[in-house]
C-alpha positions in Angstrom: 0.0 0.0 0.0 1.4 3.4 -1.0 1.7 6.0 1.7 0.6 9.6 0.9 1.3 12.8 2.9 -1.5 15.3 2.5 -0.7 18.8 3.7 -3.9 20.8 3.5 -5.3 23.3 6.1 -8.9 23.2 5.0 -10.5 20.6 7.2 -13.4 19.8 4.7 -11.1 19.5 1.7 -8.6 17.4 3.7 -11.4 15.1 4.9 -12.8 14.7 1.3 -9.3 13.9 -0.1 -8.4 11.5 2.7 -11.6 9.6 2.5 -11.5 9.2 -1.3 -7.8 8.2 -1.5 -8.2 5.8 1.4 -11.0 4.1 -0.6 -8.5 3.9 -3.5 -6.3 1.8 -1.2 -3.8 4.6 -0.2 -2.6 5.1 3.4 -3.0 8.9 4.0 -1.1 10.8 6.6 -2.5 14.3 7.2 -1.0 17.6 8.2 -2.7 21.0 8.5 0.2 23.3 8.4 3.8 23.5 7.2 5.5 22.6 10.5 3.3 19.6 11.0 3.9 18.6 7.4 7.7 18.6 7.8 7.4 16.5 11.0 5.2 13.9 9.2 7.4 13.9 6.2 10.3 12.8 8.4 8.3 10.3 10.4 5.9 8.6 7.9 8.3 8.5 4.9 5.6 9.1 2.2 5.7 7.8 -1.3 4.1 10.9 -2.6 3.1 14.4 -1.2 -0.1 16.3 -2.0 0.6 19.9 -0.9 -1.6 23.0 -0.7 0.0 26.3 -1.4 -2.0 28.4 1.0 -1.0 27.2 4.5 -1.4 29.2 7.8 2.2 29.2 8.8 4.1 29.1 5.4 3.8 29.2 1.7 3.5 25.8 0.1 6.0 26.7 -2.5 8.6 27.4 0.2 7.7 24.1 1.8 8.1 22.3 -1.5 11.6 23.8 -1.9 12.6 22.6 1.6 11.4 19.1 0.9 12.9 18.9 -2.5 16.3 20.0 -1.1 16.5 16.7 0.8 14.3 14.3 -1.2 13.1 13.4 -4.7 9.7 12.2 -3.5 7.0 13.1 -6.0 5.2 16.3 -5.0 1.8 17.4 -6.3 0.7 21.0 -5.7 -3.0 21.7 -5.2 -4.1 25.3 -5.2 -6.9 27.7 -6.0 -4.3 29.8 -7.8 -4.6 29.0 -11.5 -2.4 31.6 -13.1 0.2 30.2 -15.5 3.0 32.0 -13.6 2.0 30.2 -10.4 2.1 26.8 -12.2 5.4 27.5 -13.8 6.9 28.7 -10.6 5.8 25.6 -8.8 7.3 23.3 -11.4 10.5 25.3 -11.5 11.2 24.9 -7.8 10.6 21.2 -7.8 6.9 20.3 -7.9 6.0 17.4 -10.2 2.4 18.2 -10.8 0.0 21.1 -10.3 -3.8 20.6 -9.9 -6.1 23.6 -9.7 -9.0 23.8 -7.2 -11.8 22.8 -7.6 -10.9 19.4 -9.0 -12.5 16.0 -9.2 -11.3 13.3 -6.8 -11.0 10.9 -9.8 -8.5 13.2 -11.4 -6.6 13.6 -8.2 -6.4 9.9 -7.8 -5.4 9.4 -11.5 -2.6 11.9 -11.3 -1.3 10.5 -8.0 -1.2 7.0 -9.4 0.6 8.3 -12.5 3.3 9.9 -10.3 3.7 6.8 -8.3 4.0 4.5 -11.3 6.7 6.7 -12.9 8.6 6.8 -9.6 8.4 3.0 -9.2 9.5 2.3 -12.8 12.5 4.6 -12.4 13.6 2.9 -9.3 13.3 -0.6 -10.9 15.2 0.4 -14.1 18.7 -1.2 -14.2 21.6 1.0 -13.8 23.7 1.5 -17.0 27.0 -0.2 -17.0 28.9 2.9 -18.1 31.4 4.0 -15.5 31.5 7.6 -14.3 35.2 7.5 -14.9 34.6 6.9 -18.7 32.1 9.6 -19.4 31.6 13.1 -18.0 27.9 12.4 -17.2 26.7 9.2 -15.5 23.2 8.4 -14.1 22.7 6.1 -11.1 19.1 4.9 -11.6 18.8 3.2 -8.2 20.0 6.4 -6.3 18.2 8.7 -8.8 21.3 10.8 -9.1 23.2 12.5 -11.9 27.0 12.6 -11.7 28.9 15.2 -13.5 32.6 14.4 -13.5 32.0 12.1 -10.6 30.3 14.8 -8.6 26.6 14.4 -7.7 24.2 16.9 -9.1 21.0 17.8 -7.2 17.9 17.6 -9.4 14.1 17.7 -9.0 12.0 14.6 -9.7 11.0 15.9 -13.1 14.5 17.0 -14.0 15.9 13.6 -13.3 13.0 11.9 -15.3 13.8 14.1 -18.3 17.5 13.5 -18.0 16.8 9.7 -17.7 15.0 9.7 -21.0 17.9 11.6 -22.7 20.4 9.2 -21.1 18.6 6.1 -22.2 18.2 7.3 -25.8 21.3 9.4 -26.7 21.0 11.2 -30.0 17.2 10.7 -30.1 15.4 14.0 -30.8 12.5 14.4 -28.4 9.7 16.8 -29.2 8.4 19.0 -26.3 5.1 16.9 -26.4 7.1 13.7 -26.0 9.0 15.0 -23.1 5.8 16.3 -21.4 4.2 12.9 -21.7 7.3 11.2 -20.4 7.6 13.3 -17.2 4.1 14.3 -16.5 1.6 11.8 -17.9 -0.6 12.3 -20.9 -3.6 13.6 -18.8 -1.7 15.9 -16.5 -1.7 19.7 -16.8 1.5 20.8 -18.4 2.7 23.4 -21.0 5.5 23.5 -23.4 6.9 26.3 -21.3 7.3 23.7 -18.5 9.7 21.7 -20.7 11.8 24.8 -21.5 12.0 25.6 -17.8 13.3 22.1 -17.0 15.8 22.2 -19.8 17.1 25.6 -18.7 17.5 24.3 -15.1 19.3 21.1 -16.3 21.7 23.1 -18.5 22.5 25.4 -15.5 23.4 22.3 -13.5 25.4 20.2 -16.0 26.7 22.5 -18.7 29.9 24.5 -18.4 28.3 27.2 -20.4 24.4 26.9 -20.5 24.2 29.3 -23.4 26.5 27.1 -25.5 25.4 23.6 -24.3 27.5 20.5 -25.1 25.1 17.9 -23.7 21.5 19.0 -24.2 21.2 20.4 -27.7 18.2 22.3 -29.1 16.9 21.0 -32.4 15.2 24.1 -33.7 11.6 23.5 -34.7 11.5 20.0 -33.2 12.7 19.8 -29.6 15.8 18.6 -27.8 18.4 15.8 -27.8 21.2 14.6 -25.6 24.8 14.1 -26.9 27.9 12.9 -25.1 30.9 15.0 -26.3 
């Protein structure tokens, strides 16, 4: 049974989500503010986090950043804020999905399941045999870590998923739509701007000069591809 951490200060919404997801065979741990959420995150070790932005003691975005700094656990933001800038900001700082209120419980369950499936598949994927001493970039699938010249690089869940697809298919040109479906799921809310944000962040982390990338190349009019110099 997968364990979820729900951080939502509205009692009625929290009850509704917890009841529905419990019926979908999830174990739900509940917190009603940021401080309690961090405590439960450390103690219950969730497989996925559902996080509201508007919390009484902190902003959910800041809480997401704190969690992401120490863990790659999938994080879904739920919020009444539906502006594109809010969604892009959440994805940029480490959220893996963004669901606007009001939403259907069926959609919430479907997106949660999609995040958990992608996470489980990544963990089960065999680690490539290439040694980090041989190539400047190496991915450890079990540890979900990118190594640049033998040094670990911190990434968000979505950034690692995107890099994993590049790594497994070097030279393949991915369209933005393909990358969106790989990291987010076909039915999840995403925009092409989200892919560009993730690519920009990855380049800042692995490229010597992000403006003249050697690894992640832009294929104008199509998308992106990964090359090992």
